[in-house]
C-alpha positions in Angstrom: 8.2 -25.4 5.3 11.0 -28.0 4.2 9.3 -31.0 5.6 9.6 -34.1 4.1 6.0 -35.4 3.6 5.5 -39.2 3.4 9.3 -39.9 3.7 10.2 -43.4 5.1 13.2 -45.1 6.5 15.6 -47.2 4.2 17.4 -50.3 5.2 20.6 -49.8 7.0 19.3 -46.3 8.6 19.1 -45.5 12.4 15.6 -46.2 13.2 16.0 -44.7 16.7 15.6 -41.2 14.8 12.1 -40.0 14.4 10.6 -40.0 11.0 9.6 -36.8 9.3 6.5 -38.5 8.8 5.7 -39.3 12.0 6.1 -35.6 13.0 3.7 -34.6 10.5 1.3 -37.1 11.7 1.7 -35.3 15.2 0.9 -32.3 14.2 -2.6 -31.0 15.4 -5.1 -30.2 12.9 -4.9 -26.4 13.3 -1.1 -27.0 12.7 -1.8 -28.5 9.5 -4.2 -26.3 8.5 -1.9 -23.5 9.2 1.0 -25.2 7.0 -1.8 -25.3 4.2 -2.8 -21.6 4.4 0.9 -20.6 4.3 1.7 -22.8 1.6 -1.2 -21.6 -0.8 -0.4 -17.8 0.1 3.1 -18.2 -0.3 3.8 -20.0 -3.2 0.1 -19.4 -5.3 -1.1 -16.2 -6.8 -4.7 -15.3 -5.7 -7.2 -14.7 -8.0 -8.6 -11.2 -7.9 -12.3 -10.7 -8.8 -14.5 -7.5 -8.7 -17.5 -5.5 -10.3 -18.0 -1.6 -10.4 -19.9 0.7 -12.5 -16.6 2.0 -13.9 -14.9 -1.6 -14.9 -18.0 -4.0 -15.0 -16.6 -7.3 -14.1 -13.0 -7.6 -13.6 -10.8 -10.4 -13.2 -6.8 -10.9 -12.7 -4.2 -12.6 -10.3 -2.4 -11.2 -7.4 0.7 -12.3 -5.9 2.3 -11.1 -2.5 5.3 -12.0 -0.5 7.1 -10.9 2.3 10.6 -12.5 2.9 14.1 -12.0 4.4 17.1 -11.6 2.5 20.0 -13.6 3.9 22.8 -11.5 5.4 26.2 -12.9 6.5 26.4 -10.0 9.1 23.1 -10.2 11.0 21.4 -13.4 12.3 18.2 -14.0 10.3 16.0 -13.1 13.6 17.6 -9.5 13.1 17.4 -9.0 9.2 14.1 -7.0 8.3 11.6 -7.9 5.8 11.4 -7.3 2.0 8.6 -7.2 0.3 7.3 -7.9 -3.5 3.9 -7.3 -5.0 2.7 -8.4 -8.5 -1.1 -7.7 -9.7 -2.8 -7.9 -13.1 -6.2 -7.4 -13.6 -8.4 -6.9 -16.9 -12.1 -5.8 -17.2 -15.1 -6.7 -19.2 -14.6 -3.1 -20.5 -11.2 -3.6 -22.1 -9.3 -1.9 -19.2 -6.1 -3.3 -17.9 -4.1 -2.8 -14.6 -0.4 -4.3 -14.3 2.0 -3.6 -11.5 5.1 -4.5 -9.9 5.9 -3.1 -6.5 9.4 -4.1 -4.4 10.6 -3.2 -1.2 14.2 -4.8 -0.6 16.0 -4.7 2.9 19.9 -5.6 2.1 23.1 -5.2 3.1 22.7 -5.8 6.8 19.8 -3.3 7.0 21.6 -0.8 6.0 20.4 -0.4 2.1 16.7 -0.3 1.2 16.1 -0.7 -2.7 12.7 0.0 -4.2 11.1 -0.4 -7.5 7.7 0.4 -8.6 6.7 -0.1 -12.3 3.0 -0.2 -13.6 1.1 -0.2 -16.9 -2.7 1.3 -16.4 -5.5 1.8 -18.8 -8.2 2.1 -16.2 -10.8 4.7 -15.4 -11.6 6.7 -12.0 -13.8 9.0 -10.7 -13.1 12.6 -10.7 -15.0 15.1 -8.5 -13.3 18.2 -9.4 -10.6 20.3 -7.2 -11.3 21.3 -3.4 -12.4 20.4 -0.3 -16.2 20.9 -0.8 -16.9 19.3 -4.0 -20.2 17.2 -4.9 -20.6 13.6 -5.1 -23.0 14.0 -7.9 -20.7 16.0 -10.0 -18.5 13.0 -10.6 -17.0 12.6 -13.9 -15.5 9.3 -15.2 -12.0 9.9 -16.7 -10.1 7.4 -18.7 -6.6 7.1 -17.2 -3.8 5.5 -19.4 0.0 5.7 -17.9 3.3 4.1 -17.6 4.9 4.4 -14.9 8.7 3.7 -13.9 10.0 4.7 -10.3 13.2 3.1 -8.8 14.8 4.6 -5.5 17.3 3.7 -3.0 17.7 4.6 0.6 20.7 4.3 2.8 21.0 4.0 6.7 23.8 6.6 7.5 23.3 6.5 11.3 21.5 3.9 13.1 17.7 3.9 12.0 18.1 7.2 10.1 18.0 6.9 6.3 18.7 9.0 3.3 17.3 8.4 -0.3 16.9 9.1 -3.6 14.1 8.4 -6.3 13.7 8.7 -10.0 10.4 9.5 -10.9 8.6 8.8 -14.6 5.0 8.9 -14.7 3.8 9.2 -18.6 -0.1 9.7 -18.6 -0.8 9.2 -22.3 -4.3 9.8 -21.7 -6.6 11.9 -19.7 -9.8 12.0 -21.0 -13.3 12.0 -19.9 -15.7 9.1 -20.7 -18.7 10.9 -19.5 -20.0 13.6 -21.7 -18.6 17.0 -21.4 -19.1 20.3 -23.2 -15.3 20.5 -23.7 -12.4 18.4 -22.8 -9.6 20.8 -23.1 -9.4 20.9 -19.4 -8.6 17.3 -18.9 -6.6 16.7 -22.0 -4.2 19.7 -20.7 -3.0 17.0 -18.3 -1.8 14.6 -20.2 1.9 14.2 -20.5 5.0 13.0 -18.9 5.8 13.6 -15.1 9.8 13.6 -14.9 11.8 14.1 -11.6 14.1 13.5 -8.9 12.8 13.2 -5.2 15.0 13.3 -1.9 13.9 11.7 1.3 14.8 11.2 4.9 13.6 8.4 7.2 13.8 7.1 10.6 12.3 3.8 11.3 12.2 2.2 14.8 9.3 -0.2 14.3 9.7 -3.8 15.2 8.2 -5.0 12.1 7.8 -3.3 8.5 4.8 -5.6 7.7 2.8 -5.3 10.9 4.1 -3.0 13.1 3.2 -3.7 17.1 5.6 -0.8 18.5 8.1 1.6 17.4 7.9 5.2 15.2 8.1 5.6 11.6 9.0 9.1 10.1 8.7 10.0 6.2 9.7 13.0 4.7 10.5 13.6 0.9 10.6 16.5 -1.6 10.0 15.6 -5.3 10.4 17.7 -8.0 9.1 17.8 -11.2 11.0 20.0 -13.9 11.2 20.8 -17.5 14.9 20.3 -17.2 14.5 16.9 -16.0 12.4 16.2 -19.2 9.0 17.0 -17.4 6.0 18.3 -19.1 4.9 19.5 -15.8 6.9 22.0 -13.4 5.7 21.3 -9.6 7.3 20.1 -6.4 5.7 18.1 -3.8 6.5 18.1 -0.3 5.4 15.0 2.1 5.3 13.8 5.7 3.9 10.7 6.8 4.5 10.0 10.7 3.2 6.9 12.1 3.2 5.3 15.7 2.7 2.1 17.5 2.5 0.8 20.9 1.1 -2.1 22.6 -0.2 -1.6 26.1 -1.8 -4.9 26.5 -0.8 -8.5 25.1 -1.4 -8.6 21.3 -3.5 -5.7 21.4 -1.8 -2.3 19.3 -2.8 1.2 19.3 -1.6 2.8 15.8 -1.8 6.3 14.7 -0.8 8.1 11.4 -0.2 11.6 10.6 -0.2 12.2 7.0 0.3 15.8 5.0 1.5 17.1 1.6 2.2 20.6 0.3 2.3 21.2 -3.5 3.4 24.1 -5.6 3.5 24.8 -9.5 2.1 23.4 -12.3 0.2 20.2 -10.9 -1.8 17.9 -13.2 -5.0 16.8 -11.5 -4.1 13.1 -11.3 -1.3 14.2 -9.4 -2.9 16.6 -6.9 -2.3 15.7 -3.1 -5.7 13.9 -1.8 -7.6 12.0 0.7 -10.1 9.1 0.4 -9.2 5.6 -0.6 -8.0 2.3 0.9 -4.9 3.9 3.0 -5.8 7.4 3.5 -9.3 8.0 4.8 -11.2 4.8 4.5 -14.8 5.2 3.8 -14.4 7.7 0.8 -14.0 6.9 -2.8 -10.1 7.1 -4.1 -8.7 10.3 -4.5 -12.2 11.8 -3.6 -10.7 15.1 -2.6 -8.0 16.8 -4.2 -6.0 20.1 -4.1 -2.3 21.3 -3.4 -2.5 20.6 0.3 -3.7 17.6 2.3 -4.0 16.6 5.9 -4.8 13.6 7.4 -5.0 11.8 10.7 -6.1 8.3 11.6 -5.9 5.6 14.0 -6.6 2.0 14.9 -7.0 -0.9 17.3 -5.6 -4.0 16.5 -6.5 -7.1 18.8 -6.6 -10.9 18.5 -10.0 -12.9 17.6 -9.3 -16.3 17.4 -6.6 -18.9 15.9 -5.2 -16.8 12.7 -8.1 -14.5 12.9 -7.5 -10.7 14.5 -9.7 -7.8 14.3 -9.1 -3.8 13.6 -11.5 -0.9 14.5 -10.3 2.4 12.9 -11.3 6.1 12.3 -9.6 8.8 10.4 -10.1 12.5 9.5 -8.9 14.6 6.6 -9.1 17.6 4.4 -7.6 19.2 1.4 -7.0 23.1 0.4 -5.4 24.9 -2.2 -2.8 26.6 0.1 -1.7 24.7 3.6 -3.0 27.8 5.6 -6.4 27.6 4.3 -7.0 24.4 6.1 -9.5 24.5 8.5 -10.8 23.1 11.7 -14.7 22.8 10.1 -13.3 21.4 7.0 -12.5 17.9 8.2 -14.2 14.7 6.4 -14.4 11.9 8.8 -14.7 8.2 7.9 -14.2 4.7 9.8 -14.9 1.3 10.2 -13.9 -2.1 11.0 -11.8 -5.0 9.5 -10.6 -8.5 9.8 -7.2 -10.0 9.3 -6.3 -13.6 8.3 -2.7 -14.4 8.9 -0.8 -16.5 6.4 2.8 -16.2 7.5 3.9 -16.0 11.3 7.5 -15.2 10.4 6.9 -12.1 8.6 3.2 -11.3 10.3 1.7 -11.1 6.7 -2.1 -11.2 6.5 -5.1 -10.8 4.4 -7.0 -7.7 4.9 -10.6 -7.4 4.6 -12.3 -3.7 5.5 -15.6 -2.5 5.5 -15.7 1.5 5.7 -18.2 3.9 6.2 -18.6 7.9 5.7 -21.6 10.1 5.2 -21.1 9.4 1.3 -21.9 5.7 1.9 -19.7 2.7 2.7 -16.6 0.9 0.7 -15.1 -2.5 0.8 -11.4 -3.5 0.6 -9.7 -6.9 0.0 -6.2 -6.9 0.0 -2.7 -7.6 1.8 -0.8 -5.8 4.6 -2.4 -3.1 6.9 -3.4 0.4 5.8 0.0 1.8 7.5 
């Protein structure tokens, strides 16, 4: 940005220099629109509006930005993007959801600091545990929790990172809103999840916001233990592998393999899952839950016109009580298409609109960034 709109020369200035106002006037209509859209999305929070059976009408604001932290050791073109998102919503049913997510790259791309904070009192449909639960058996659960999870990753060699994460997630309420014979099963999941996580990351992506080429591998082991103050004792091992290639100009093929293995006393709200806007679109969020999950999904991303681009995608996933019980005939399938509206060319930030389908119906998502 930084253009001085409507600035005029004063007496004594060199009138052979081009007036910034003339530069603005010389911009095409599309360039002016791009600047206006970029300004709106960069500096103003956007309204959030939604309706569902669980929430009634829901209102709020969301602010997302991708930016670069200046480095004395690297030119700006080599500095990797940092991201921040702040979101808050409130429903007519007196439900609330406030979150802050920071993902910062600094120290000449050698340090990656992350911080997640949220306060939620929001309902969610719970379909039970297992890969073959029935949609009609869903119970509406009131979830109230406070979470704070800071972490830091360090590039010890090239594109290889190691890191640590502190996890504090206190569920003060896990209770059915629907009528059930006994709520003891649900109440037993209330309490503090406290632990530490270690991770290894390899990242050769060309852009952290919207990748067109490169590889991303994330592995982590999170351990919750009573010796760490947790009311539950369990561990979670996660692998997230993503690949991106662009065989044709401005067309990107993207693929992701995501899997999770858990052991111990895992509360129902923290079980491995498939379903949602990032993990098997077309199904309700956390539709299938158990102690092991496996997901494959792919996308084709392509330009349409001006700031608009499109994507078509498909995925398959399943859960099981143990990893060895995953089966080829146990996969659930979903897919769909979407529209992207670019609002920051420098970071490749875009608004995401996805319409997804599965054998259980369809879902719609409006938000920021890619699914993976």
